[in-house]
C-alpha positions in Angstrom: -6.1 22.3 -25.3 -9.9 21.7 -24.8 -12.5 20.1 -26.5 -13.7 23.4 -28.1 -10.1 23.8 -29.3 -10.2 20.3 -31.2 -13.7 20.5 -32.1 -12.9 23.9 -33.9 -9.8 22.3 -35.6 -11.9 19.2 -36.7 -14.6 21.1 -38.6 -12.2 23.7 -40.2 -10.2 20.7 -41.4 -13.1 18.8 -42.7 -14.7 21.8 -44.3 -11.7 23.0 -46.1 -10.9 19.3 -47.7 -14.5 18.9 -48.5 -14.3 22.5 -50.0 -11.6 21.3 -52.3 -14.0 18.9 -54.3 -16.8 21.6 -54.2 -15.9 24.3 -56.5 -14.2 22.0 -59.4 -17.6 20.1 -59.2 -19.9 23.3 -59.6 -17.6 24.6 -62.0 -17.1 21.4 -64.3 -20.8 20.6 -64.2 -21.3 23.7 -66.3 -18.1 23.4 -68.4 -19.1 19.8 -69.4 -22.7 21.0 -70.3 -21.3 23.8 -72.8 -19.1 21.3 -74.3 -21.9 18.6 -75.0 -23.8 21.6 -76.0 -21.3 22.2 -78.6 -21.2 19.0 -79.8 -25.0 19.1 -79.7 -25.3 22.2 -81.9 -22.2 21.3 -84.2 -22.0 17.4 -84.7 -18.3 18.0 -84.3 -16.6 14.8 -82.9 -14.2 16.2 -80.8 -16.4 18.2 -78.8 -18.0 14.8 -77.8 -14.7 13.4 -76.9 -14.0 16.3 -74.5 -17.5 16.0 -73.0 -16.6 12.6 -72.2 -13.1 13.2 -71.2 -13.7 16.1 -68.9 -17.1 14.3 -67.8 -15.1 11.4 -66.4 -13.2 13.9 -64.4 -16.4 15.5 -63.1 -18.2 12.2 -62.1 -14.9 11.2 -60.1 -14.7 14.6 -58.4 -18.3 14.5 -57.6 -18.7 11.2 -55.7 -15.6 12.3 -53.7 -17.5 15.4 -52.6 -20.4 13.8 -51.5 -18.8 11.7 -49.7 -16.6 14.1 -47.7 -19.7 16.4 -47.7 -21.9 13.9 -45.5 -19.5 14.3 -42.5 -20.2 17.7 -42.3 -23.9 17.3 -41.3 -22.6 14.9 -38.7 -20.6 17.4 -36.9 -23.3 19.8 -36.3 -24.9 17.4 -33.7 -22.1 15.7 -32.7 -19.5 18.6 -31.9 -21.5 21.6 -31.7 -25.2 20.4 -30.5 -25.5 23.9 -28.4 -25.2 25.6 -31.6 -27.3 23.3 -33.6 -30.1 24.0 -30.9 -29.9 27.8 -31.1 -29.7 27.9 -34.9 -31.6 24.9 -36.0 -35.1 26.3 -36.8 -33.2 29.2 -39.3 -31.0 26.3 -41.1 -33.4 23.8 -41.1 -35.5 25.3 -44.3 -32.6 26.2 -46.3 -30.6 22.8 -45.8 -33.9 21.1 -46.1 -34.5 22.4 -49.6 -30.7 22.0 -50.7 -31.1 18.1 -49.9 -34.5 17.3 -51.2 -34.8 19.6 -54.4 -31.2 20.8 -55.2 -28.8 17.7 -54.4 -32.2 15.3 -55.6 -32.3 17.1 -58.6 -28.4 17.3 -59.2 -28.4 13.2 -58.7 -31.1 11.8 -60.2 -29.7 13.9 -63.7 -26.4 12.8 -63.0 -27.7 9.2 -63.2 -29.4 9.9 -66.2 -26.3 11.4 -67.9 -24.2 8.6 -67.2 -26.4 5.9 -68.2 -28.4 7.7 -71.0 -25.8 7.7 -73.9 -27.3 6.2 -76.8 -30.4 5.3 -74.7 -32.0 8.7 -74.5 -32.6 11.3 -77.2 -29.8 13.9 -77.8 -32.1 16.6 -76.5 -33.1 14.6 -73.3 -29.3 13.7 -72.7 -28.3 17.4 -73.2 -31.1 18.4 -70.9 -29.8 15.9 -68.0 -26.4 17.4 -67.8 -27.9 20.7 -67.7 -30.3 19.8 -64.8 -27.4 18.5 -62.8 -25.6 21.4 -63.1 -28.2 23.7 -62.3 -29.0 21.6 -59.4 -25.3 21.5 -58.6 -25.5 25.5 -58.6 -28.6 25.2 -56.6 -27.1 23.2 -53.7 -24.6 25.9 -53.4 -26.8 29.0 -52.9 -29.1 27.3 -50.4 -26.0 26.6 -48.4 -24.5 29.5 -48.7 -27.8 31.5 -47.6 -27.3 29.2 -44.6 -23.8 30.4 -43.8 -24.7 33.9 -44.8 -27.1 34.0 -41.7 -23.7 33.2 -39.4 -22.6 36.5 -41.1 -25.4 38.8 -41.1 -28.3 37.4 -39.3 -31.6 38.3 -40.6 -35.0 37.2 -40.7 -35.5 35.8 -37.1 -36.3 36.5 -33.8 -34.6 35.2 -30.4 -37.4 33.3 -28.4 -36.9 34.4 -24.7 -38.4 31.5 -23.1 -36.3 29.0 -25.1 -33.1 30.9 -26.0 -33.4 30.0 -29.6 -33.2 31.9 -32.9 -36.5 31.4 -34.7 -37.2 32.3 -38.3 -39.8 34.9 -38.9 -38.9 35.6 -42.7 -37.6 32.7 -44.9 -37.5 35.2 -47.6 -34.8 37.3 -45.6 -32.9 34.3 -45.0 -32.7 34.0 -48.9 -32.3 37.3 -50.2 -29.7 38.3 -47.2 -27.3 40.7 -49.0 -24.3 38.5 -47.9 -25.5 35.6 -49.5 -26.6 37.6 -52.8 -23.1 38.7 -53.5 -21.3 35.4 -51.9 -23.0 33.3 -54.4 -21.7 34.6 -57.7 -18.4 35.3 -56.1 -18.3 31.8 -54.9 -19.5 30.4 -58.6 -16.3 32.8 -60.0 -14.1 30.9 -57.7 -15.3 27.9 -59.1 -15.0 28.3 -62.7 -11.6 29.4 -62.1 -10.6 26.2 -60.4 -12.7 24.3 -63.2 -10.8 26.2 -65.9 -7.5 25.6 -64.6 -8.0 21.9 -64.6 -9.1 21.9 -68.1 -6.0 24.2 -69.1 -3.7 21.9 -67.0 -5.2 18.4 -69.1 -5.4 20.0 -72.0 -1.9 21.8 -72.1 -0.2 18.6 -70.7 -1.6 16.7 -73.9 -0.8 19.3 -76.4 2.7 19.7 -75.3 3.6 15.6 -74.7 1.6 14.3 -77.7 2.0 16.5 -80.6 1.6 14.2 -83.1 -1.8 13.0 -81.7 -5.0 13.0 -84.3 -6.8 14.4 -81.0 -4.4 17.7 -80.7 -6.8 19.7 -82.0 -9.4 18.7 -79.7 -6.7 19.7 -76.8 -5.6 22.7 -78.0 -9.3 23.6 -78.1 -9.9 22.6 -74.6 -6.8 24.5 -73.4 -7.8 27.6 -75.4 -11.3 27.2 -73.9 -10.3 26.8 -70.4 -7.8 29.6 -70.4 -10.7 31.9 -71.3 -12.7 30.4 -68.8 -10.0 31.2 -66.2 -9.2 35.1 -67.4 -13.1 35.6 -67.0 -13.9 34.2 -63.9 -10.8 35.9 -62.6 -12.2 39.1 -63.6 -15.9 38.2 -62.0 -14.0 37.4 -59.0 -12.3 40.8 -58.7 -15.9 42.8 -59.3 -17.7 40.5 -56.8 -15.0 40.8 -54.3 -15.2 44.4 -54.4 -18.6 44.2 -53.6 -18.0 41.7 -50.9 -15.7 43.8 -49.3 -17.9 46.7 -49.0 -21.1 44.5 -47.6 -18.5 42.9 -45.2 -17.4 46.6 -44.1 -21.2 47.3 -43.3 -22.1 44.2 -41.5 -18.6 43.1 -40.2 -16.3 46.1 -39.9 -14.3 44.1 -37.3 -13.2 41.6 -40.3 -12.1 44.5 -42.6 -10.3 46.0 -40.2 -8.5 42.8 -39.3 -8.0 41.7 -42.8 -5.4 45.1 -42.8 -4.4 44.9 -39.2 -5.8 48.3 -38.9 -5.7 49.1 -35.0 -6.5 52.8 -35.5 -9.3 54.4 -37.4 -8.0 55.9 -40.6 -9.6 58.3 -43.5 -8.1 57.8 -45.8 -6.7 54.0 -45.0 -4.2 52.5 -47.2 -3.6 48.8 -48.2 -0.6 46.9 -47.4 0.9 44.6 -49.9 3.4 43.6 -47.3 3.9 44.3 -43.9 6.9 43.2 -41.6 6.1 43.7 -37.6 5.0 42.2 -34.2 3.1 38.9 -34.4 -0.3 40.4 -33.5 0.1 43.2 -36.4 -0.1 45.9 -33.9 3.5 47.2 -34.2 4.8 47.8 -37.7 8.4 47.9 -38.8 8.0 47.5 -42.5 5.2 47.8 -44.8 4.5 48.1 -48.8 1.4 50.4 -48.8 -0.9 51.5 -51.7 -2.8 54.3 -50.5 -6.2 54.8 -50.4 -6.9 51.2 -51.5 -8.6 50.1 -48.1 -10.6 53.0 -48.1 -12.2 52.1 -51.6 -12.4 48.8 -50.9 -14.4 49.2 -47.9 -16.4 52.0 -48.6 -16.4 52.9 -52.2 -14.8 56.2 -51.5 -10.9 56.8 -51.7 -11.2 59.0 -48.9 -13.8 57.0 -46.9 -13.2 56.1 -43.0 -12.3 52.5 -42.1 -12.7 52.0 -38.6 -9.7 50.5 -36.7 -9.5 47.1 -34.5 -9.4 49.5 -31.1 -12.6 51.5 -31.7 -14.3 48.4 -32.8 -13.2 46.7 -29.8 -14.5 49.1 -27.4 -17.7 49.3 -29.4 -18.7 45.7 -29.0 -17.1 45.5 -25.4 -19.8 48.4 -24.5 -22.7 46.7 -26.3 -21.9 42.9 -25.8 -19.9 42.8 -22.8 -16.2 42.2 -21.7 -14.1 40.1 -23.6 -12.0 40.2 -26.8 -13.8 40.6 -30.0 -10.9 40.6 -32.6 -10.1 37.5 -34.7 -6.6 36.2 -34.8 -5.1 38.9 -36.7 -1.7 37.0 -38.6 -4.4 34.8 -40.0 -7.0 37.1 -41.3 -4.2 39.5 -42.7 -1.9 36.8 -44.7 -5.3 34.7 -45.5 -6.6 37.8 -47.3 -3.2 38.2 -49.2 -2.9 34.5 -49.9 -6.6 34.4 -51.4 -5.9 37.3 -54.0 -2.3 36.3 -55.1 -3.0 32.5 -55.9 -6.1 33.5 -57.6 -4.0 36.4 -59.8 -1.3 34.1 -60.3 -3.8 31.1 -62.1 -5.0 34.1 -64.3 -1.5 35.0 -65.1 -0.6 31.4 -66.1 -3.8 31.4 -68.3 -2.8 34.5 -70.1 0.5 33.0 -70.7 -1.1 29.8 -72.2 -2.9 31.8 -74.7 -0.2 33.9 -75.7 1.9 30.5 -75.9 -0.6 29.2 -78.5 -1.4 32.5 -80.7 -1.5 32.3 -84.4 -1.5 28.4 -84.2 1.6 27.9 -82.3 2.7 25.3 -80.1 4.2 25.7 -76.9 7.3 24.4 -76.2 8.7 25.8 -72.7 9.1 23.4 -70.1 8.6 26.0 -67.5 5.1 27.0 -69.1 4.4 23.2 -68.9 5.3 23.1 -65.2 3.4 26.2 -64.2 0.6 24.7 -66.0 0.9 21.7 -64.0 0.3 23.8 -60.9 -2.4 25.7 -62.3 -5.5 23.8 -60.7 -3.7 24.0 -57.4 -3.5 28.0 -57.2 -7.1 28.6 -57.1 -7.7 25.9 -54.5 -5.5 27.7 -52.4 -7.2 31.0 -53.1 -11.0 29.5 -52.5 -9.5 27.8 -49.3 -7.8 30.8 -47.8 -11.0 32.5 -48.8 -13.1 30.7 -46.9 -10.3 30.6 -44.0 -10.5 34.6 -43.7 -14.5 34.5 -44.0 -14.5 31.8 -41.1 -12.0 32.9 -39.1 -12.4 36.8 -39.7 -15.9 36.4 -38.0 -14.3 35.1 -34.6 -15.3 35.1 -31.8 -18.7 35.0 -33.4 -20.3 31.6 -34.6 -23.3 34.0 -35.4 -22.6 37.3 -35.5 -23.9 39.5 -32.6 -26.0 36.5 -31.3 -23.8 33.7 -30.4 -20.0 33.1 -29.4 -18.5 30.2 -30.5 -17.4 29.1 -27.2 -21.0 28.9 -26.4 -21.9 26.6 -29.5 -19.9 23.4 -28.6 -21.4 20.4 -27.2 -20.9 20.2 -23.7 -21.2 16.8 -23.2 -18.5 15.6 -25.7 -15.2 15.0 -24.1 -11.9 16.2 -25.5 -10.9 12.3 -25.7 -14.1 11.6 -28.1 -13.3 14.8 -30.1 -9.9 13.8 -30.7 -10.8 10.2 -31.6 -13.4 11.5 -34.1 -10.8 14.1 -35.5 -8.0 11.5 -35.9 -10.1 9.1 -37.6 -11.7 11.6 -40.1 -8.4 12.7 -40.7 -6.7 9.5 -41.7 -10.0 8.5 -44.0 -9.8 12.1 -45.8 -6.3 11.5 -46.2 -6.8 7.9 -48.0 -9.7 9.6 -49.8 -7.4 12.5 -51.0 -4.8 9.9 -52.4 -7.3 7.9 -54.3 -9.1 11.0 -55.9 -5.4 12.1 -56.9 -4.4 9.0 -58.3 -8.1 8.6 -60.1 -7.7 11.9 -61.5 -3.9 11.5 -62.8 -4.8 8.1 -64.2 -7.7 8.9 -66.3 -6.3 12.2 -67.0 -3.3 11.1 -69.0 -5.1 8.3 -70.7 -6.5 11.4 -72.7 -9.7 11.7 -74.8 -11.7 8.4 -75.4 -11.7 6.5 -78.8 -15.2 6.9 -80.6 -14.6 4.2 -83.0 -17.7 1.5 -82.8 -16.4 -1.8 -81.3 -17.1 -4.5 -84.1 -17.5 -7.2 -81.5 -20.4 -5.3 -79.9 -23.8 -6.8 -81.2 -26.0 -3.7 -82.1 -28.8 -5.4 -83.8 -30.8 -6.5 -80.4 -33.4 -3.9 -79.1 -32.0 -1.4 -76.9 -34.4 -2.5 -73.9 -32.3 -6.0 -74.2 -29.0 -4.3 -73.6 -27.5 -4.3 -69.9 -27.7 -0.8 -68.4 -23.8 -0.2 -68.5 -21.6 2.5 -67.1 -21.1 4.8 -70.3 -17.4 5.5 -69.6 
């Protein structure tokens, strides 16, 4: 083990951990805005209760996401200084816009939304949550544009004197075909996570508090979340299909690694399950779907999918001696876990809708248990999707331009990286416990009581009232 290995583990752990909060924040911001819009349009109090209820869960998650995201920025300069020097001119523009425009838009209007209840005009208050949601999604786009440069470098030139990548076409970076499809795919995955949380909380209250006066609100939330899950799962499949074809164009080794395909095939089958050697080079047993890999990669059931061996020979000739294949078991299984967990969440959503057909109240304990684990499934799908995306690019940190081993900080020792890795892991574990307890506590508390408190004197001018947290 050396500093490179630990630096990779640290970045992987902190990134996956941070992304546990990101999709929920992206999706829930829009769903809360929709709920408040329904209240604004109809005046129905149940939508207001749901807005404040799920808004509280959104704010808890948003705060944790901000805290864990800050660490990501420090790691570039701390453990990956050579990479930062190489790609800094490219990453500077989208990340600066993300911080100065999208994040400030998001943070400013979240503040207005939190403290603006009964102070701002209803339309202005509604606009503030929509502005925050738009800022959240814009943040995702600029970050994904930067990441997409690592997958498919565009709009740059290599300065022969400094050896750095220099930005020549910012529009090309923003319109990178990888970014254009990764963004909707990520958004769809985020709504899958947010919809699952809405279903879980609503279903728990429907089944545990059947005689509650707010049962109607919970029933609506459960159905609303289930439909969000089903629609977003459909969009995940559609965008994922397009993403697979673009991935085959720009990173054919990644598609070959997703199947563990060592020899070029036309047509190529997709294996649902394979038993064989650890590196996937020798197959003992497999369940395969004919023509599917060819369709996923090329759009043609009889299309040619290049194998690992042929691509390895091509890359060795183009870039020099070395291994250019990722860790095959990681790419093979992460690709399948991504699909399986996403489909499992959609299946539970279908069961939830079926259990409430024609006004029925679900009673199955198994459905409740499935509902309780439901938010974890799309989170796992998102995590395995990112593991596949980043590990499938290896050994490149910037595809075709910089190897991962060349991007690590040369002056950082193994002991220093281990120390920061251990510290971050302990801090993140603590934050995970806090996040889980807060979400469970406020989710179990249910929707708020909107009955005015007679002890509060509303006769004074609003300007004289102390600024208070609305929840």
